[in-house]
PAMAR-643643 format. One record per residue (C-alpha): residue in one letter; x negated, y negated, z. Coordinates in steps of 0.001 Angstrom, whole numbers, padded with zeros to 6 digits, always signed. Layout:
N
AXYZ ...
REM end
This chain:
946
M-061897-075948+004002 A-062185-073759+000930 E-064850-074523-001543 P-063375-075493-004872 E-066585-074486-006588 L-066128-070685-005883 S-067188-068575-008749 P-064573-066359-010354 A-066274-063243-009012 K-066239-064550-005424 A-062652-065788-005893 V-061588-062233-006869 L-063518-060682-003969 L-061895-063203-001542 A-058385-062402-002936 V-059007-058687-002403 Q-060051-059327+001209 L-057050-061523+001888 A-054709-058956+000358 S-056259-056143+002379 K-055895-058189+005627 V-052218-059118+004643 Q-053080-062863+004771 I-050352-063775+002351 T-050405-067520+003086 A-054222-067823+002569 L-053908-065781-000601 Q-051266-068154-001820 S-053611-071089-001136 L-056448-069346-002925 I-054359-068634-005954 S-053251-072241-006176 L-056956-073325-006164 H-058088-070741-008675 R-055011-070320-010786 K-057006-069865-013905 T-059146-067051-012475 L-056445-065435-010388 H-053772-065067-013089 T-050554-063196-012470 D-051529-059827-013911 L-054731-059793-011803 I-052916-060764-008622 F-050298-057946-009194 R-053186-055462-009700 I-054953-056655-006566 L-051703-056407-004532 L-050947-053019-006041 S-054378-051718-005182 H-055101-053279-001807 L-051907-054519-000169 P-051019-051870+002483 E-047951-049798+001562 T-046769-049866+005189 L-046229-053654+005004 D-042625-054560+005213 S-041284-055877+001925 S-039853-058960+003535 K-043392-060141+004190 Y-044376-060616+000604 V-041187-060585-001456 T-040926-064382-001366 F-044618-064659-002382 L-043828-062441-005356 G-041015-064764-006369 D-043214-067803-006130 L-045993-066022-008007 E-043587-065132-010851 A-042195-068663-010934 G-045660-070309-010446 S-044017-073086-008545 W-046240-073443-005419 T-048944-075979-004671 R-052006-075890-002410 E-051154-076779+001207 S-053764-078963+003004 D-053001-077487+006363 S-053782-073970+005171 P-057494-073909+004484 V-059082-070781+002952 D-061854-069254+004993 T-064693-068346+002644 S-067305-067436+005257 S-067018-063748+004509 I-068365-064266+000964 D-070742-067203+001446 E-073756-065045+001964 I-073029-062880-001125 S-075051-063797-004187 E-073408-064254-007474 G-074924-061127-008881 D-073807-059012-006010 A-070360-060512-006297 K-070086-059496-009881 K-071298-056055-009153 K-068676-055655-006463 V-065953-056939-008745 R-066947-054334-011345 K-066639-051622-008731 L-063190-052641-007516 R-061318-050260-009955 L-058040-051987-009652 L-054923-049930-010495 P-053179-050670-013738 L-049685-052048-013624 L-048287-049188-015713 W-047642-046268-013349 P-048816-042747-014209 N-046627-040738-016518 A-044639-043821-017456 P-042265-043480-020466 E-043020-045054-023743 D-040112-047457-023397 A-041428-048864-020115 P-041057-052663-019881 T-043995-054992-020513 D-043097-057554-017872 P-045970-057469-015245 L-043542-058159-012424 I-041299-055185-013350 L-044252-052961-013839 F-045670-054033-010466 L-042330-053495-008650 I-041825-049989-010043 H-045443-048982-009502 R-045433-050493-006027 S-042217-048572-005153 L-043799-045278-006321 R-046902-045868-004224 V-044855-046810-001115 D-042858-043577-001568 Q-045915-041501-002253 N-048089-042793+000605 T-045510-043534+003295 G-042098-042212+002197 L-040597-045489+003387 I-038102-045807+000509 T-035776-047669+002820 Q-037949-050701+002172 L-037574-050536-001582 P-034159-052172-001936 E-035411-055282-000184 L-038304-055305-002584 L-036395-054677-005787 V-033009-056317-005403 P-034244-059926-005614 F-035630-059179-009070 L-032852-057029-010609 H-031624-059913-012703 H-035044-060093-014345 S-034672-056674-016052 D-031898-054279-016980 Y-034528-051562-016882 L-035264-052295-013265 R-031578-052493-012439 T-030921-049106-014094 W-033936-047550-012331 M-032818-048943-008983 I-029244-047710-009341 S-029922-044294-010937 T-033018-043314-008977 I-033624-045289-005771 L-030024-045621-004703 P-028911-041919-004863 L-032168-040749-003355 L-031908-043318-000574 R-028288-042364+000139 L-029036-038645-000009 N-031926-038715+002381 Y-031163-041562+004799 E-027497-042508+004622 Y-025171-039637+003730 H-027141-036523+004811 S-029859-037821+007028 D-030193-034555+008919 E-031447-032753+005883 G-035093-031775+006378 T-036288-031730+002772 V-037117-035165+001327 L-037854-035416-002371 T-040312-037978-003793 I-039195-040303-006542 P-041235-038576-009299 K-039857-035161-008400 F-036355-036491-008254 E-036732-038109-011652 S-037978-034833-013133 L-034813-032943-012246 D-032599-031867-015154 D-028818-032274-015096 H-028027-028963-013364 A-030808-029316-010770 G-029916-032935-010112 V-026228-032282-009546 T-027032-029244-007399 L-029371-031306-005209 L-027149-034303-004849 L-024074-032203-003928 S-025887-029555-001947 R-024529-030836+001411 T-021121-032020+000150 G-018281-030592+002113 K-020502-028705+004562 D-020921-031248+007280 Q-017236-031508+008054 P-015734-029242+010710 S-013707-026411+009261 D-010549-027347+011171 A-010620-030980+009952 A-007556-032042+008112 S-009514-033899+005426 D-013120-034449+004397 P-013653-037913+002946 T-017381-037157+002235 V-016554-035201-000919 G-015262-038250-002842 R-017965-040407-001278 D-020731-038094-002609 L-019201-037916-006062 R-018895-041716-006233 G-022068-042683-004323 L-024539-040009-005369 V-023501-038498-008728 G-022090-041775-010060 P-025241-043825-009609 W-027428-040976-010840 M-025431-040946-014077 Y-025715-044725-014480 G-027357-045947-017566 D-027874-044343-020987 T-031616-044213-020945 R-032201-041679-018155 T-032079-038631-020501 K-034345-040405-022971 R-036902-041175-020313 R-036831-037575-019121 K-037337-036312-022642 L-040377-038555-023175 R-041769-037691-019807 K-041803-033936-020707 S-044273-034724-023522 S-046597-036596-021204 S-050005-035178-020463 L-049466-035231-016685 S-048117-031915-015425 L-045334-032156-012874 E-043489-029433-011037 T-041683-027412-013694 V-037974-027049-013290 E-035436-025183-015384 S-033774-027529-017867 L-030897-027369-020273 E-031125-027543-024025 E-032348-030877-025359 P-029248-033031-025739 S-028596-034915-028865 A-028439-038671-028874 A-024654-038517-029356 N-023704-036507-026288 H-026521-037007-023848 K-024179-039088-021593 Y-021804-036191-021217 L-024067-033281-020254 G-024670-034534-016768 W-020965-034949-016193 E-020317-031458-017558 E-022483-030198-014738 V-020447-032096-012281 F-017311-030498-013648 K-018878-027074-013452 W-019830-027750-009874 M-016195-028558-009049 M-015110-025258-010649 D-017718-023312-008706 Q-016440-024836-005463 A-012943-023701-006338 G-014065-020060-006172 T-016064-020423-002954 T-014843-023418-000885 W-011614-024434-002586 K-010967-027119+000067 T-014040-029019-001159 A-012745-028839-004741 V-009291-030061-003777 E-010729-032924-001717 G-012917-033876-004698 V-009925-033951-007026 E-007867-036022-004615 Q-010560-038510-003646 W-012319-038991-006993 D-010816-040369-010156 G-013410-039054-012480 P-016558-040424-014201 G-015205-043952-014167 D-014988-043961-010347 V-018532-044723-009191 D-020091-046614-006317 L-023204-048455-007497 G-023800-050253-004173 G-023070-053683-005618 Y-026215-053590-007772 E-024376-053542-011074 D-024197-056610-013233 G-020403-056420-013793 T-020545-054979-017303 T-019161-051555-018140 W-021705-048940-018749 L-019334-046623-020659 D-017676-047752-023765 E-014004-047039-024469 D-014610-043847-026482 D-016939-042360-023856 Q-014535-043252-021117 E-011609-041626-022918 H-013618-038498-023699 L-014881-038072-020114 E-011398-038585-018656 A-010027-035888-020934 R-012841-033518-019890 Y-012243-034327-016230 A-008539-033609-016588 R-009377-030225-018203 A-011888-029505-015381 V-009175-030290-012819 L-006776-027817-014439 A-009497-025238-014617 T-010221-025730-010963 A-006578-024847-010147 Y-006905-021572-012023 L-010195-020719-010272 I-008984-021015-006683 S-009247-017368-005785 E-008108-017317-002209 E-004698-015713-001847 S-003021-017790+000872 E-000283-020406+001267 A-002925-023013+002175 A-004835-022404-001056 L-001609-022637-003125 N-000768-025881-001377 G-004207-027027-002471 V-003258-026180-006060 Q-000065-028222-005565 R-002239-031192-004501 I-004350-030765-007616 L-001265-030594-009786 V+000196-033728-008271 R-003143-035482-008785 I-003459-034540-012466 I+000156-035568-013118 T-000613-038953-011537 L-003744-039393-013666 L-001890-038488-016838 D+001082-040642-015848 Q+003717-037837-016161 D+006941-037171-014322 R+006524-036336-010658 I+007205-032870-009385 P+008898-031852-006116 T+007038-030370-003188 L+006147-026716-003352 Q+008790-025722-000771 A+011466-027656-002561 A+010526-026219-005934 C+010845-022672-004485 A+014250-023555-003122 L+015478-025179-006362 L+014048-022508-008732 T+014517-024855-011694 P+014432-023045-015018 V+011162-023414-016876 A+011537-025133-020186 D+010932-023159-023373 L+007095-022617-023738 D+007403-020559-026927 G+006696-023580-029145 S+003282-024131-027543 N+002435-020423-027706 L+000913-020620-024254 L+002279-017217-023233 S+000646-015395-026133 T-001500-012409-025202 K-004332-013870-027247 N-004757-016523-024538 A-005541-013931-021904 P-009335-014230-022336 Y-009078-017937-021593 L-008011-017087-018037 R-011352-015488-017305 N-013801-017416-019543 D-014257-020705-021314 L-011951-022638-019072 L-013617-025863-020123 D-013585-024983-023821 D-011783-027604-025896 Q-009923-024742-027639 N-008503-023373-024373 P-004756-024203-024441 L-004255-023298-020776 T-006437-026150-019512 S-005507-028644-022151 P-004256-031821-020331 K-000804-031652-021949 E+002739-031479-020683 D+003279-027751-021613 S+000104-026599-019907 I+001015-028449-016757 K+004547-026924-016791 L+002951-023454-017172 L+000640-024089-014250 H+003577-025298-012171 A+005554-022131-012989 L+002606-019938-012066 L+002139-021878-008840 I+005807-021317-007816 S+005555-017645-008726 A+002417-017133-006680 F+003872-019054-003722 L+007074-016944-003793 C+005014-013784-003633 T+002596-015077-001050 R+005380-016282+001194 T+006730-012717+001128 R+003442-011450+002486 C+002393-010208-000950 P-000271-012815-001727 I-001517-013390-005261 S-003601-016167-006772 I-002807-018500-009683 K-005163-016485-011900 R-003457-013245-010972 A-000037-014732-011662 G-001330-015960-014982 E-002610-012492-015944 L+000795-010952-015136 A+002635-013556-017206 I+000325-013770-020222 V-001068-010185-020551 Q+002468-008785-020054 D+001129-005321-018971 E+004171-003359-017778 H+002129-001096-015551 E+000385-003969-013818 Q+003720-005831-013408 K+005337-002792-011897 L+002476-002354-009446 A+002817-006002-008347 F+006616-005692-008192 N+006488-002581-006057 K+004066-004207-003713 L+006356-007233-003449 M+009356-004997-002724 H+007436-003071-000163 H+006802-006214+001813 T+010316-007528+001276 A+011670-004311+002835 N+010644-005604+006217 G+012905-008642+006155 P+015438-009655+008758 K+018269-007136+009336 E+021053-009617+010101 D+020514-012520+007742 D+022551-012195+004522 K+021361-015645+003389 F+017776-014456+003372 W+018631-011481+001167 I+020666-013593-001235 R+017808-016014-001582 T+015329-013136-001973 R+017317-011578-004763 N+017536-014919-006587 E+013819-015409-006206 I+012991-011994-007587 L+015254-012421-010559 W+013685-015859-011222 L+010214-014266-011137 R+011286-012079-014002 S+012606-014745-016356 W+011618-018126-014832 G+015304-019059-014995 A+015519-018617-018780 E+018855-016792-018481 E+020388-019968-017224 L+019181-021827-020319 S+020120-019191-022877 E+023679-017968-022986 G+024562-014387-023572 G+021150-012962-022740 S+021269-009188-022320 D+019782-007342-019407 T+017172-005732-021657 T+015899-009129-023011 K+012222-009549-022285 G+011560-012165-019587 K+008727-014600-019657 G+007894-014601-015914 I+005347-012531-014073 F+007789-009560-014155 G+008994-010198-017698 R+008207-006664-018942 L+010524-005082-016321 T+014147-004756-017209 K+016713-006628-015175 E+018475-003315-014479 F+015367-001885-012897 I+014882-004981-010740 E+018509-004952-009645 V+018275-001306-008662 E+015197-001970-006473 V+016885-004989-004873 L+019867-002818-004100 K+017726-000217-002501 S+016026-002858-000386 L+019457-004150+000765 L+020506-000650+001768 T+017218+000018+003484 N+017797-003069+005630 T+021430-002015+006401 R+023000-004937+004436 Y+025795-002652+003300 A+028616-005171+003039 L+026442-007577+001047 A+025288-004793-001273 R+028908-003680-001934 S+030087-007212-002526 I+027384-007795-005171 Y+027194-004453-006913 E+030561-002750-006553 V+033434-005122-005944 A+032090-008201-007852 M+033929-009400-010845 D+030904-009011-013057 P+028769-006313-011419 P+025095-006490-012514 L+024722-002711-012844 P+026654-000064-014800 K+028602+002402-012667 E+026352+005331-013619 V+023162+003384-012726 L+024712+002152-009534 H+025645+005732-008600 D+022144+007053-009101 A+020654+004149-007178 I+022946+004728-004190 V+022150+008473-004110 S+018459+007693-004417 A+018614+005207-001562 A+020548+007658+000640 M+018066+010399-000134 N+015158+008077+000702 A+016708+007159+004029 Y+017240+010921+004687 D+013656+011766+003824 N+012303+009029+006059 A+014417+010026+009026 T+012620+011337+012064 N+015644+012312+014088 A+018203+014964+013055 N+021061+013191+014839 K+023393+011563+012367 T+024363+008857+014862 R+020824+007458+015022 G+017897+006426+012792 G+017442+007357+009195 L+020160+010006+009162 K+022705+007472+010319 K+021480+005118+007610 C+021878+007833+004988 D+025442+008587+006217 D+026284+004888+006234 I+025071+004420+002657 L+027199+007324+001451 H+030309+005761+003008 T+029620+002210+001811 F+030521+002751-001856 P+033731+004867-001900 D+034741+003721-005377 T+031448+004610-006996 L+030758+007957-005265 Q+034281+009332-005386 G+034270+012884-006779 S+030500+012962-007222 T+028733+016251-006867 E+025713+014558-005438 Y+027904+012786-002863 D+029397+016118-001718 E+026023+017710-001468 M+024611+014841+000545 E+027623+014970+002865 H+027041+018610+003583 L+023306+017994+003894 V+023881+015395+006621 R+026260+017705+008369 V+024011+020716+008424 T+021037+018552+009451 H+023005+017228+012391 D+023896+020829+013388 V+020278+021911+013178 G+019272+018962+015313 K+021234+020338+018245 Y+018659+023043+018720 R+015015+023070+019654 L+012960+023587+016503 V+009234+023313+015987 F+007510+024413+012775 K+003888+023918+013872 Q+002222+023236+017130 G+003098+019667+018128 E+005067+019026+014863 P+008807+018664+015634 F+011514+019213+013045 R+012236+016436+010654 P+015208+016337+008272 V+013041+016302+005206 N+011609+019711+006244 L+015063+021148+005688 R+015588+019555+002256 V+012243+020557+000799 H+012012+024012+002396 S+011663+026820-000122 D+014000+029009+001974 P+016230+026926+004189 I+018221+029934+005461 S+014998+031109+007148 I+015046+028021+009315 I+018020+029556+011142 G+015721+032474+012042 K+013293+030017+013613 I+016093+028486+015596 L+017085+031941+016896 D+013458+032667+017822 Q+012982+029354+019712 N+016365+029101+021426 P+017205+031927+023824 K+020826+033354+023687 S+021474+031181+020612 Y+022439+034339+018694 T+025734+034330+020550 K+026784+031312+018486 I+026883+033308+015250 G+029884+031382+014025 D+028002+028079+014117 F+025054+029537+012238 V+027298+030990+009579 D+028797+027492+009125 M+025253+026136+008816 G+024492+028598+006120 N+027638+027649+004199 N+026735+023944+004504 M+023242+024741+003174 V+024774+026324+000162 L+027248+023430-000347 A+024343+020955+000070 G+022603+022576-002878 L+019576+023641-000838 T+019722+027212-002253 K+020542+026500-005875 D+016969+026386-007024 K+016452+030036-006081 A+019905+031152-007234 K+020464+029291-010459 S+022642+031998-012030 I+024635+032792-008900 S+027883+031157-007997 K+028269+029227-004788 A+030643+031901-003455 E+028000+034590-003927 Q+025369+032299-002408 K+027601+031844+000656 A+028077+035595+000927 I+024322+036157+000783 A+023718+033435+003355 E+026281+034996+005731 K+024691+038457+005424 R+021248+037095+006100 I+022436+035025+009085 V+024334+037962+010634 S+021287+040144+010180 M+019079+037465+011813 C+021449+037246+014785 I+021331+041094+015170 D+017568+041008+015139 A+017513+038152+017642 A+019884+039958+019955 L+017748+043096+019818 A+014626+041025+020437 E+016286+039761+023656 E+017330+043260+024787 D+021002+042517+024123 F+021988+045681+022334 E+025650+045382+023068 T+025948+042076+021151 A+023860+043441+018279 Y+026105+046505+018123 S+029230+044445+018111 Y+027847+042353+015203 V+027072+045557+013289 V+030502+047157+013670 T+032522+043933+013369 R+030893+041299+011198 L+028370+043290+009274 K+030848+046061+008487 D+033149+043676+006679 I+030567+041689+004640 A+027723+044179+004024 G+027318+045849+000657 P+024899+048368-000998 A+021313+047325-001011 H+020832+048080-004711 A+023121+047965-007660 R+023611+051169-009592 S+021940+051168-012986 P+024120+051744-016017 D+024036+055225-017491 L+022291+054033-020666 E+019476+052542-018595 R+019140+055639-016433 K+018794+057923-019470 N+015812+056005-020915 S+012907+058251-021475 G+009560+058343-023197 L+007772+055095-023352 F+010571+053228-021581 A+010469+053574-017869 E+013616+053369-015768 P+014058+049769-014711 P+014118+049143-010927 P+017585+048668-009488 K+018747+045124-008802 V+018583+044119-005118 I+021991+043042-003840 D+021892+043186-000062 D+018509+043923+001461 W+019378+042565+004932 S+022468+044374+006213 W+021129+047901+006096 R+017857+046786+007705 A+019720+045137+010513 S+021830+048252+011042 L+018740+050422+011037 Q+016996+048223+013570 A+020021+048463+015768 G+020075+052221+015302 K+016389+052489+016253 Y+016797+050550+019434 E+016275+052563+022649 R+017474+051534+026010 T+014962+050221+028538 S+015130+048878+032049 N+015475+045331+030596 T+018353+046200+028367 I+021444+044181+029194 K+024160+046490+030517 P+027632+046510+029030 T+030307+044568+030890 H+033090+047066+030075 L+033166+050662+028823 G+036672+050954+027405 N+037504+054564+026510 T+033966+055589+025836 S+031759+057804+027942 G+030899+056694+031407 N+027370+057990+030881 L+025470+054961+029526 D+022849+057122+027798 I+025542+059051+025886 R+027411+055867+025099 H+024189+054179+023840 L+023374+057121+021611 E+026872+057055+020219 Q+026528+053359+019384 R+023147+053947+017781 M+024567+056671+015592 D+027323+054309+014564 C+024696+051781+013470 L+022675+054465+011678 S+025761+055679+009855 Q+026276+052071+008716 A+022700+051942+007560 L+023113+055212+005658 R+026053+053774+003814 L+024149+050658+002687 A+020511+051675+002470 P+018702+052429-000831 K+017882+056016-001742 A+014235+055729-000875 T+014982+055024+002800 L+017690+057699+003429 Q+015169+060249+004724 E+013833+057836+007238 I+017323+057020+008509 L+018325+060655+008656 N+015292+061425+010712 V+016276+058793+013212 Y+019872+060065+013161 R+018655+063587+013825 R+016601+062529+016800 C+019647+060692+018198 E+021736+063774+017645 E+019235+065978+019511 K+019152+063580+022437 L+022924+063365+022513 E+023128+067160+022608 Q+020670+067290+025487 F+022629+064660+027488 V+025922+066416+026800 K+024555+069768+027926 E+023077+068224+030998 E+026366+066602+031865 A+028215+069840+031243 R+025817+071754+033389 I+026133+069297+036277 E+029903+069274+036034 A+029976+073150+035814 A+027796+073414+038920 W+029983+070975+040671 D+033096+072887+039714 E+031555+076203+040757 Q+030552+074800+044120 G+033952+073369+044647 D+035976+076437+043502 G+033847+079137+045208 K+032949+077623+048508 L+034676+074453+049327 M+038196+075225+048119 P+040083+077939+050057 G+042118+080195+047787 G+040205+079099+044768 F+040238+081039+041529 A+037350+083311+040513 A+034777+081970+038265 T+035513+082516+034637 P+032527+083688+032570 M+031666+081176+029877 K+031665+082051+026263 N+028308+082585+024699 N+027384+079792+022374 T+026369+081739+019315 T+026862+078799+017121 T+024115+076893+018732 S+021614+079715+018303 T+022693+080094+014747 S+022256+076382+014191 R+018769+076458+015714 A+017838+079423+013566 V+018947+077657+010492 E+017060+074484+011637 E+013760+076311+011726 A+013872+076851+007954 P+013133+073965+005604 L+016356+072126+004863 S+017528+070134+001908 L+019491+066977+002491 F+022758+068892+001908 D+021783+071738+004294 L+020686+069194+006818 S+024081+067535+006737 R+025924+070870+007140 A+023695+072006+009927 S+024074+068744+011762 M+027857+069084+011606 A+027705+072660+012846 R+025454+071643+015723 A+027729+068820+016751 Q+030746+071188+016851 S+028915+073820+019004 G+027411+071148+021179 F+030727+069880+022378 S+032386+073296+023073 A+031306+073205+026694 L+032427+069624+027112 S+036096+070588+027091 M+035729+072786+030160 V+034067+070177+032382 R+036466+067383+031385 G+039616+069337+031536 S+040610+067405+034631 N+040722+064274+032583 S+043369+065560+030123 T+046077+063705+031915 R+044258+060389+031767 Q+045962+057680+029716 E+044300+057600+026263 K+043963+054496+024166 P+045107+054484+020544 L+042749+055906+018076 S+042021+052486+016602 D+040475+051180+019900 S+037590+053580+019703 R+034594+052726+017527 G+034108+056458+016855 S+037716+056831+015696 T+037031+054485+012872 E+034688+056986+011383 L+037030+059895+012255 S+039410+059016+009568 R+036728+059661+006975 V+036013+063351+007977 S+039028+064541+010060 T+041310+067341+008979 P+044976+066777+008204 D+045866+068253+011553 S+043765+065785+013431 V+045316+062747+011820 S+048954+063400+012461 L+050757+060199+013213 K+050530+059003+016767 A+049309+062510+017981 P+047142+062271+021149 M+043529+063193+020574 R+041691+065427+022964 K+038478+064089+024491 R+036620+067049+023039 D+037644+066238+019485 Q+036985+062550+020120 L+033364+063138+021115 K+032794+065585+018418 N+033947+063256+015747 V+031724+060535+017183 A+028686+062713+016491 V+029586+063803+013003 G+031748+060941+011772 G+028918+058558+011067 L+026857+061151+009247 A+029906+062348+007233 S+030732+058824+006224 G+027132+057816+005557 V+026220+060807+003331 G+029736+061793+002330 W+028883+061062-001256 L+026218+063768-001117 L+028636+066336+000287 G+031390+065491-002063 A+033656+064269+000772 P+036894+062518-000196 P+036978+058732+000162 V+037974+057126+003402 N+041705+056860+003751 H+042128+053452+005330 S+045858+053545+004975 E+046148+056306+007509 D+044011+054408+010022 E+046123+051366+009492 G+049259+053400+009985 R+047916+054800+013125 D+047171+051324+014374 
REM end
């Protein structure tokens, strides 16, 4: 039984012992016996100092209630054991009491506005010690909740401090390793507090989850309670001036008393905007699941009264709506999923603002509803461009103002971005806004070209797709404004993301895309045969030609029945009404034709680089491509007619007009034919086919070739003094060279033999030399003055060889005749002595002296006459052979130019001797006749003979 006569000192010591041993019932009995000594404040201090913090709150929370109410009485069956203090003297007891150093009820670093109620002070201080010594803050709600009705201060502290910290560390994100103590949590400023509370928001949910309900939960259950009450900022301000130094954290500017409630929420809004740029799904989930600052979860600890007045609520809702619109602009990911997220945000803000509902994103893109006039709100002014990048939460920003016009603008930008993204040309809302507001024509054209590039890969057989695509592209320019305004011209500035581009330009690009994807009938129905065609005829013509040229340049095969060349040909034939009589159309027709002809041959420009049609169009000298074909395709020179047609088509296609601007097409065709014939001659000689080369020289080249240089006028030739004689104009620099090359050719063992000899010599060497001399005489007739000496030298060597072969043949025939007449033939005639050939010796004597060009010509003629004198004797037996008409011999052609009147009598038979002689001298006489003063060729006599 407790002694009622316990001194105050011993009663205090006994209470301390009972509290330390957690003997709550005995302590209650002791207090009831010594109520005057053990008053409430002292008991709270004893409990605060000696009651173990590990004790479960349920063990003593009832005791605290009874202590506060003072309603208990001493129980007889609960005696107090005083044996532990009986032996202590009164003096020692007093000394021990003085040394107890009980903790004060006011906790360290407490604000100046801390409550004075001992119970509230004890509860808060007790909670801090439990957190500091054990970290068991899960026990605090059981300790504090029964007494919340005693103090609004305690309720606010419980809701704004204990509840968010408890949820953060133990309920919502229990796997987080870092646990903050209550004092450190209270010391956080607005930015640090929001960052901490939402640090795990949206990160625990799997990435493939359809929805993450934790975002709204954290905003309601963590941020909402933390913002509860209007004294939190004030307490933090007073705590900063306290003498106790806590962990320093970066803080914002000191808020004024008028707006301290808003700064924390502004940090929440900024957090949402930051999430839009990094993890937009979290931002969208937050908008959908959270209604703003008024949507909080206080855990049921609130007292039912509103903690935000009407003005504050209205202000924060407006700021939240602005933050939601800013979040939509800041979603930077360029994907359909992100744009669908913007659609969800837009639907949410429309619901919050109680505006008319909008259709789904897919339905809106199908409807393409015209955007109402936004000029009145001035939202599309270029001065608003900076608001797209900065100050999205600024109250002066018209783009994020929670009004009907700004929402319509956002909806139009969303549809524009989705139309582009769906076409595999993704853009974000912010990018679409820059295109529409900044109105930079260069930027719009870049975005448009990118869009058309991706559109070009659309389906080839779906006209509905292309009709829809055209409508969408035109909507992107004007946002459907043309449907709202009647009589709008094509040059009227649009207000869409392609508003700076003219409608004509967009229609041209759409037409090209249709033609690229072989939608020819659809393109013609829209742009040529429509009642109100969208393009002028001139613009349509240029667009068609450009599309055909683009198809040609991109072709990889030179066959006009396949690939790009077929596409080019089809485009040209799709618009007959527009292209009729067009020069460009005619040129493209011939270009396709000549390209197809070139594609029949093997042609490689570089190693491993086959011929492409564009090589022909951009080649600086397209005629030279025929030379490459002749080099790479054996025996192709025999198709000279096809190559001449190719050259004509190249001229008609306009491929040579850049190098021959002042020359008519007829002259260009003549030059092309000369070059091609010369190339074929060179190709034939390269393949040892002299007979074909010779036939080209005497047949084709003879009729088309002309002098190499034009003769200078007399006035120009007489210039003297400081003025030098101008060089002669080059007319035909190919024909004489080809003739000269044929004349220089010498037979080898690989030379292709002739298939028939006609009336020429049966000796192939003599026949070959005669043909060479024909070619050289042709070269002499065409070559420039500077090259005559070289040609004459070659001619002289041919003449010498011909003389040697003729003499050798005469000697062999004479020996044969002598052997036959003297020995083998009985009764034969005696050998007739041959006449001495004095002419030859005379000719040789003259040859030894230096000769002028005139003397050389005369000596050559004399030598030819003497060289054939013996030929008549050995070929006398052939005099009865049937002779062909003079016109059948190639040498006879030249005969008409140097023959005497006796030799050209009508239909008179020509002796073999005269025929061979004229072969040798005819070419020279005709080639240098202008030097000798010979009369012009009388073609009429040759024709009469024929």
